[in-house]
VEXSE-311938 format. One record per atom (N, C-alpha, C): x, y, z; residue in one letter; atom name. Coordinates in steps of 0.02 Angstrom, whole numbers. Layout:
BEGIN
c1:X c2:Y c3:Z dolum:A votor:CA
...
END
This chain:
BEGIN
c1:-7140 c2:-3744 c3:943 dolum:M votor:N
c1:-7210 c2:-3797 c3:968 dolum:M votor:CA
c1:-7240 c2:-3779 c3:1027 dolum:M votor:C
c1:-7218 c2:-3736 c3:1067 dolum:A votor:N
c1:-7265 c2:-3723 c3:1149 dolum:A votor:CA
c1:-7294 c2:-3680 c3:1118 dolum:A votor:C
c1:-7287 c2:-3611 c3:1055 dolum:R votor:N
c1:-7316 c2:-3539 c3:1049 dolum:R votor:CA
c1:-7359 c2:-3584 c3:1028 dolum:R votor:C
c1:-7348 c2:-3596 c3:964 dolum:N votor:N
c1:-7417 c2:-3654 c3:952 dolum:N votor:CA
c1:-7472 c2:-3663 c3:982 dolum:N votor:C
c1:-7480 c2:-3712 c3:1039 dolum:K votor:N
c1:-7518 c2:-3732 c3:1097 dolum:K votor:CA
c1:-7542 c2:-3653 c3:1152 dolum:K votor:C
c1:-7480 c2:-3598 c3:1142 dolum:T votor:N
c1:-7517 c2:-3560 c3:1173 dolum:T votor:CA
c1:-7558 c2:-3506 c3:1121 dolum:T votor:C
c1:-7571 c2:-3512 c3:1043 dolum:L votor:N
c1:-7580 c2:-3482 c3:1022 dolum:L votor:CA
c1:-7663 c2:-3501 c3:995 dolum:L votor:C
c1:-7645 c2:-3566 c3:988 dolum:A votor:N
c1:-7743 c2:-3609 c3:972 dolum:A votor:CA
c1:-7767 c2:-3588 c3:1032 dolum:A votor:C
c1:-7751 c2:-3595 c3:1101 dolum:D votor:N
c1:-7793 c2:-3595 c3:1163 dolum:D votor:CA
c1:-7817 c2:-3469 c3:1166 dolum:D votor:C
c1:-7780 c2:-3468 c3:1119 dolum:L votor:N
c1:-7815 c2:-3370 c3:1131 dolum:L votor:CA
c1:-7871 c2:-3398 c3:1062 dolum:L votor:C
c1:-7887 c2:-3306 c3:1073 dolum:G votor:N
c1:-7979 c2:-3305 c3:1039 dolum:G votor:CA
c1:-7946 c2:-3274 c3:980 dolum:G votor:C
c1:-7989 c2:-3278 c3:943 dolum:D votor:N
c1:-7961 c2:-3221 c3:885 dolum:D votor:CA
c1:-7948 c2:-3137 c3:860 dolum:D votor:C
c1:-7990 c2:-3104 c3:914 dolum:I votor:N
c1:-7963 c2:-3052 c3:946 dolum:I votor:CA
c1:-7896 c2:-3033 c3:962 dolum:I votor:C
c1:-7884 c2:-3078 c3:1037 dolum:D votor:N
c1:-7819 c2:-3089 c3:1022 dolum:D votor:CA
c1:-7758 c2:-3103 c3:989 dolum:D votor:C
c1:-7791 c2:-3153 c3:948 dolum:L votor:N
c1:-7729 c2:-3146 c3:898 dolum:L votor:CA
c1:-7721 c2:-3096 c3:834 dolum:L votor:C
c1:-7795 c2:-3048 c3:834 dolum:Y votor:N
c1:-7771 c2:-3019 c3:798 dolum:Y votor:CA
c1:-7702 c2:-2932 c3:821 dolum:Y votor:C
c1:-7739 c2:-2926 c3:894 dolum:E votor:N
c1:-7699 c2:-2892 c3:922 dolum:E votor:CA
c1:-7610 c2:-2919 c3:922 dolum:E votor:C
c1:-7612 c2:-2980 c3:939 dolum:R votor:N
c1:-7557 c2:-3012 c3:940 dolum:R votor:CA
c1:-7507 c2:-2979 c3:886 dolum:R votor:C
c1:-7562 c2:-2982 c3:810 dolum:L votor:N
c1:-7500 c2:-3006 c3:765 dolum:L votor:CA
c1:-7493 c2:-2906 c3:748 dolum:L votor:C
c1:-7569 c2:-2856 c3:778 dolum:S votor:N
c1:-7519 c2:-2815 c3:791 dolum:S votor:CA
c1:-7453 c2:-2791 c3:787 dolum:S votor:C
c1:-7457 c2:-2802 c3:871 dolum:E votor:N
c1:-7383 c2:-2789 c3:900 dolum:E votor:CA
c1:-7314 c2:-2811 c3:888 dolum:E votor:C
c1:-7330 c2:-2875 c3:822 dolum:A votor:N
c1:-7290 c2:-2890 c3:792 dolum:A votor:CA
c1:-7283 c2:-2875 c3:774 dolum:A votor:C
c1:-7314 c2:-2850 c3:706 dolum:K votor:N
c1:-7317 c2:-2798 c3:641 dolum:K votor:CA
c1:-7276 c2:-2753 c3:656 dolum:K votor:C
c1:-7285 c2:-2720 c3:717 dolum:E votor:N
c1:-7270 c2:-2632 c3:744 dolum:E votor:CA
c1:-7198 c2:-2652 c3:787 dolum:E votor:C
c1:-7205 c2:-2721 c3:794 dolum:E votor:N
c1:-7121 c2:-2726 c3:807 dolum:E votor:CA
c1:-7055 c2:-2718 c3:767 dolum:E votor:C
c1:-7096 c2:-2800 c3:694 dolum:L votor:N
c1:-7048 c2:-2803 c3:660 dolum:L votor:CA
c1:-7028 c2:-2696 c3:615 dolum:L votor:C
c1:-7091 c2:-2656 c3:621 dolum:F votor:N
c1:-7085 c2:-2619 c3:595 dolum:F votor:CA
c1:-6998 c2:-2554 c3:648 dolum:F votor:C
c1:-7025 c2:-2570 c3:682 dolum:N votor:N
c1:-7003 c2:-2516 c3:737 dolum:N votor:CA
c1:-6901 c2:-2567 c3:737 dolum:N votor:C
c1:-6899 c2:-2648 c3:711 dolum:L votor:N
c1:-6842 c2:-2665 c3:711 dolum:L votor:CA
c1:-6805 c2:-2652 c3:651 dolum:L votor:C
c1:-6858 c2:-2655 c3:577 dolum:R votor:N
c1:-6814 c2:-2642 c3:526 dolum:R votor:CA
c1:-6776 c2:-2537 c3:550 dolum:R votor:C
c1:-6823 c2:-2513 c3:548 dolum:F votor:N
c1:-6821 c2:-2442 c3:558 dolum:F votor:CA
c1:-6735 c2:-2434 c3:592 dolum:F votor:C
c1:-6728 c2:-2499 c3:640 dolum:Q votor:N
c1:-6672 c2:-2490 c3:712 dolum:Q votor:CA
c1:-6614 c2:-2509 c3:648 dolum:Q votor:C
c1:-6612 c2:-2576 c3:610 dolum:L votor:N
c1:-6597 c2:-2606 c3:553 dolum:L votor:CA
c1:-6530 c2:-2548 c3:512 dolum:L votor:C
c1:-6600 c2:-2522 c3:487 dolum:L votor:N
c1:-6575 c2:-2463 c3:454 dolum:L votor:CA
c1:-6566 c2:-2408 c3:477 dolum:L votor:C
c1:-6524 c2:-2369 c3:509 dolum:T votor:N
c1:-6513 c2:-2320 c3:561 dolum:T votor:CA
c1:-6472 c2:-2320 c3:571 dolum:T votor:C
c1:-6444 c2:-2389 c3:604 dolum:G votor:N
c1:-6365 c2:-2450 c3:649 dolum:G votor:CA
c1:-6390 c2:-2424 c3:692 dolum:G votor:C
c1:-6446 c2:-2435 c3:737 dolum:Q votor:N
c1:-6458 c2:-2438 c3:804 dolum:Q votor:CA
c1:-6492 c2:-2503 c3:806 dolum:Q votor:C
c1:-6479 c2:-2564 c3:801 dolum:L votor:N
c1:-6515 c2:-2612 c3:815 dolum:L votor:CA
c1:-6466 c2:-2639 c3:827 dolum:L votor:C
c1:-6476 c2:-2680 c3:901 dolum:E votor:N
c1:-6411 c2:-2719 c3:927 dolum:E votor:CA
c1:-6440 c2:-2793 c3:938 dolum:E votor:C
c1:-6478 c2:-2805 c3:942 dolum:N votor:N
c1:-6505 c2:-2887 c3:929 dolum:N votor:CA
c1:-6528 c2:-2886 c3:853 dolum:N votor:C
c1:-6505 c2:-2890 c3:819 dolum:H votor:N
c1:-6540 c2:-2936 c3:746 dolum:H votor:CA
c1:-6569 c2:-3016 c3:758 dolum:H votor:C
c1:-6549 c2:-3020 c3:781 dolum:S votor:N
c1:-6571 c2:-3104 c3:781 dolum:S votor:CA
c1:-6644 c2:-3090 c3:802 dolum:S votor:C
c1:-6694 c2:-3038 c3:846 dolum:R votor:N
c1:-6728 c2:-3025 c3:881 dolum:R votor:CA
c1:-6788 c2:-3013 c3:801 dolum:R votor:C
c1:-6735 c2:-2998 c3:738 dolum:L votor:N
c1:-6774 c2:-2974 c3:655 dolum:L votor:CA
c1:-6813 c2:-3057 c3:662 dolum:L votor:C
c1:-6773 c2:-3087 c3:629 dolum:G votor:N
c1:-6820 c2:-3157 c3:636 dolum:G votor:CA
c1:-6844 c2:-3180 c3:666 dolum:G votor:C
c1:-6865 c2:-3182 c3:730 dolum:Q votor:N
c1:-6888 c2:-3206 c3:772 dolum:Q votor:CA
c1:-6968 c2:-3171 c3:780 dolum:Q votor:C
c1:-6956 c2:-3109 c3:763 dolum:V votor:N
c1:-7050 c2:-3052 c3:765 dolum:V votor:CA
c1:-7053 c2:-3110 c3:675 dolum:V votor:C
c1:-7050 c2:-3100 c3:666 dolum:K votor:N
c1:-7041 c2:-3127 c3:581 dolum:K votor:CA
c1:-7089 c2:-3189 c3:590 dolum:K votor:C
c1:-7050 c2:-3218 c3:641 dolum:K votor:N
c1:-7094 c2:-3307 c3:636 dolum:K votor:CA
c1:-7141 c2:-3311 c3:689 dolum:K votor:C
c1:-7141 c2:-3239 c3:729 dolum:D votor:N
c1:-7209 c2:-3223 c3:794 dolum:D votor:CA
c1:-7265 c2:-3216 c3:719 dolum:D votor:C
c1:-7247 c2:-3172 c3:666 dolum:V votor:N
c1:-7324 c2:-3155 c3:621 dolum:V votor:CA
c1:-7317 c2:-3223 c3:575 dolum:V votor:C
c1:-7301 c2:-3252 c3:552 dolum:A votor:N
c1:-7291 c2:-3306 c3:532 dolum:A votor:CA
c1:-7368 c2:-3349 c3:576 dolum:A votor:C
c1:-7300 c2:-3370 c3:604 dolum:R votor:N
c1:-7374 c2:-3409 c3:647 dolum:R votor:CA
c1:-7431 c2:-3377 c3:680 dolum:R votor:C
c1:-7438 c2:-3307 c3:687 dolum:I votor:N
c1:-7517 c2:-3292 c3:707 dolum:I votor:CA
c1:-7535 c2:-3272 c3:653 dolum:I votor:C
c1:-7516 c2:-3273 c3:592 dolum:Q votor:N
c1:-7553 c2:-3247 c3:529 dolum:Q votor:CA
c1:-7590 c2:-3343 c3:496 dolum:Q votor:C
c1:-7517 c2:-3402 c3:526 dolum:T votor:N
c1:-7549 c2:-3489 c3:490 dolum:T votor:CA
c1:-7617 c2:-3479 c3:539 dolum:T votor:C
c1:-7599 c2:-3477 c3:603 dolum:E votor:N
c1:-7654 c2:-3487 c3:659 dolum:E votor:CA
c1:-7723 c2:-3465 c3:625 dolum:E votor:C
c1:-7733 c2:-3383 c3:645 dolum:L votor:N
c1:-7787 c2:-3368 c3:599 dolum:L votor:CA
c1:-7795 c2:-3394 c3:541 dolum:L votor:C
c1:-7774 c2:-3424 c3:482 dolum:R votor:N
c1:-7794 c2:-3432 c3:411 dolum:R votor:CA
c1:-7807 c2:-3528 c3:428 dolum:R votor:C
c1:-7783 c2:-3524 c3:484 dolum:T votor:N
c1:-7817 c2:-3614 c3:484 dolum:T votor:CA
c1:-7875 c2:-3624 c3:540 dolum:T votor:C
c1:-7911 c2:-3561 c3:557 dolum:R votor:N
c1:-7985 c2:-3553 c3:579 dolum:R votor:CA
c1:-8017 c2:-3535 c3:539 dolum:R votor:C
c1:-7993 c2:-3496 c3:483 dolum:E votor:N
c1:-8020 c2:-3482 c3:460 dolum:E votor:CA
c1:-8060 c2:-3527 c3:371 dolum:E votor:C
c1:-8014 c2:-3584 c3:366 dolum:I votor:N
c1:-8030 c2:-3639 c3:345 dolum:I votor:CA
c1:-8044 c2:-3683 c3:374 dolum:I votor:C
c1:-8046 c2:-3691 c3:457 dolum:D votor:N
c1:-8105 c2:-3719 c3:478 dolum:D votor:CA
c1:-8172 c2:-3707 c3:477 dolum:D votor:C
c1:-8186 c2:-3643 c3:495 dolum:S votor:N
c1:-8245 c2:-3583 c3:501 dolum:S votor:CA
c1:-8267 c2:-3637 c3:416 dolum:S votor:C
c1:-8254 c2:-3585 c3:354 dolum:A votor:N
c1:-8287 c2:-3594 c3:299 dolum:A votor:CA
c1:-8277 c2:-3737 c3:312 dolum:A votor:C
c1:-8251 c2:-3729 c3:286 dolum:E votor:N
c1:-8269 c2:-3808 c3:305 dolum:E votor:CA
c1:-8324 c2:-3816 c3:331 dolum:E votor:C
c1:-8349 c2:-3815 c3:400 dolum:E votor:N
c1:-8399 c2:-3837 c3:449 dolum:E votor:CA
c1:-8443 c2:-3789 c3:423 dolum:E votor:C
c1:-8445 c2:-3712 c3:392 dolum:I votor:N
c1:-8503 c2:-3697 c3:363 dolum:I votor:CA
c1:-8524 c2:-3739 c3:292 dolum:I votor:C
c1:-8490 c2:-3788 c3:232 dolum:E votor:N
c1:-8498 c2:-3826 c3:207 dolum:E votor:CA
c1:-8510 c2:-3882 c3:215 dolum:E votor:C
c1:-8512 c2:-3896 c3:277 dolum:I votor:N
c1:-8527 c2:-3984 c3:328 dolum:I votor:CA
c1:-8612 c2:-3947 c3:354 dolum:I votor:C
c1:-8609 c2:-3889 c3:343 dolum:N votor:N
c1:-8677 c2:-3871 c3:358 dolum:N votor:CA
c1:-8723 c2:-3865 c3:331 dolum:N votor:C
c1:-8689 c2:-3820 c3:235 dolum:E votor:N
c1:-8758 c2:-3833 c3:220 dolum:E votor:CA
c1:-8781 c2:-3882 c3:177 dolum:E votor:C
c1:-8713 c2:-3934 c3:153 dolum:E votor:N
c1:-8720 c2:-4025 c3:142 dolum:E votor:CA
c1:-8796 c2:-4055 c3:173 dolum:E votor:C
c1:-8781 c2:-4027 c3:256 dolum:V votor:N
c1:-8823 c2:-4079 c3:288 dolum:V votor:CA
c1:-8897 c2:-4039 c3:278 dolum:V votor:C
c1:-8920 c2:-3989 c3:268 dolum:V votor:N
c1:-8969 c2:-3966 c3:229 dolum:V votor:CA
c1:-9017 c2:-3975 c3:184 dolum:V votor:C
c1:-8970 c2:-3972 c3:162 dolum:E votor:N
c1:-8990 c2:-3992 c3:53 dolum:E votor:CA
c1:-9003 c2:-4090 c3:91 dolum:E votor:C
END
């Protein structure tokens, strides 16, 4: 739960940067798994969950923004 608090405090640009870094790390971990060089198998699951958390936060912001626009359009009418 602490991760969600820190993700909520970050800006959009920072979240996209973290998402990019996490996806790159996930790619590298998968490659290491296939070549038999992966030492910490649990890290693979952790990074997958980090990617999902970041994507969830970004999607939540997107939905909130769309709802805010919709409310503003109703007020104008």
